[in-house]
C-alpha positions as CSV (number, residue, x, y, z in Angstrom):
1,M,0.0,0.2,-0.2
2,A,1.4,3.4,-1.1
3,R,-0.5,5.6,1.1
4,E,0.0,6.1,4.9
5,I,-2.3,7.7,7.4
6,I,-0.5,10.6,9.3
7,T,-1.7,13.0,12.1
8,I,-1.1,16.7,11.8
9,E,-1.1,19.1,14.8
10,C,-1.4,22.9,15.4
11,S,2.1,24.3,16.1
12,E,0.8,27.8,17.5
13,A,-1.7,26.6,20.1
14,R,0.7,25.4,22.6
15,K,2.5,28.5,22.7
16,E,-0.6,30.5,23.5
17,G,-1.7,27.8,26.1
18,K,-4.6,26.3,24.3
19,S,-5.4,22.9,23.3
20,P,-4.2,22.0,19.6
21,S,-6.5,20.9,16.7
22,R,-5.6,17.9,15.2
23,Y,-6.4,16.3,11.7
24,T,-5.7,13.0,10.1
25,L,-4.7,12.9,6.6
26,T,-3.3,10.2,3.8
27,R,-0.2,10.9,1.9
28,N,1.9,9.0,-0.9
29,K,4.9,7.9,0.9
30,K,6.8,7.1,-2.2
31,L,6.4,10.8,-3.4
32,K,6.4,12.7,-0.2
33,T,9.0,11.5,2.2
34,E,9.6,14.9,4.1
35,K,7.2,15.9,7.0
36,L,3.9,17.4,6.1
37,E,3.0,20.9,6.8
38,V,-0.2,22.5,6.0
39,K,-2.4,25.5,7.0
40,K,-5.6,24.3,8.3
41,Y,-8.3,26.0,10.7
42,N,-7.9,25.7,14.3
43,K,-11.3,26.2,16.0
44,F,-9.9,27.0,19.4
45,L,-7.9,30.2,18.0
46,R,-10.8,30.7,15.5
47,R,-7.9,31.2,12.6
48,H,-6.0,29.4,10.2
49,T,-2.6,28.2,11.7
50,L,0.4,26.1,10.4
51,H,-0.2,22.5,11.4
52,K,2.9,20.1,11.3
53,E,3.0,16.3,11.1
54,I,3.3,14.4,14.5
55,K,3.1,10.6,13.4
């Protein structure tokens, strides 16, 4: 199977002392070998923030 399930977490929420938002995504591990960074919506901060791969 070429796709793997990854979890991304908000990188800005912990700095502000709030709970981080998490998303699960899939990626093609043959084409994307580096860690994923995506701008997603954080409902606790009520804005779009940078989310980084944790798993």
